[in-house]
Phi, psi and omega in degrees: 000133175284133183234132182249026180294327177297334179296318188288334175289316179290329168292327179291326185269008181254182179268007179258160167217184176309314187293310177293328179295327188271318186269315187282316193254008176061024175278138191288151167301316177300327175298304176308316179298322177294311182304316177305322189255019180050045175269171180288131161233166194279158167300328178301302181303304180309321173307306172306314175296320179304318180289318177297319180265001183043066176224181177249169184297330176293348182269356182244332193215153173213152176258134184236116174302138184215155178286348177274355176303152171299133186286143178259000000 
């Protein structure tokens, strides 16, 4: 399972917040909602967040093995 909890920690420790992401950086509310609920987001979104927050991918996302993962 993909977990975005590192993103929220990184966001909290930055000068940005939900408001600036949506208004200043034009990120949609639905994208932030998807992150909040660990839903799929595009690599473009992750790239944009890395640029905005000046961070690495590992500061936004982590993988946690889960029994609910899709069978390969």
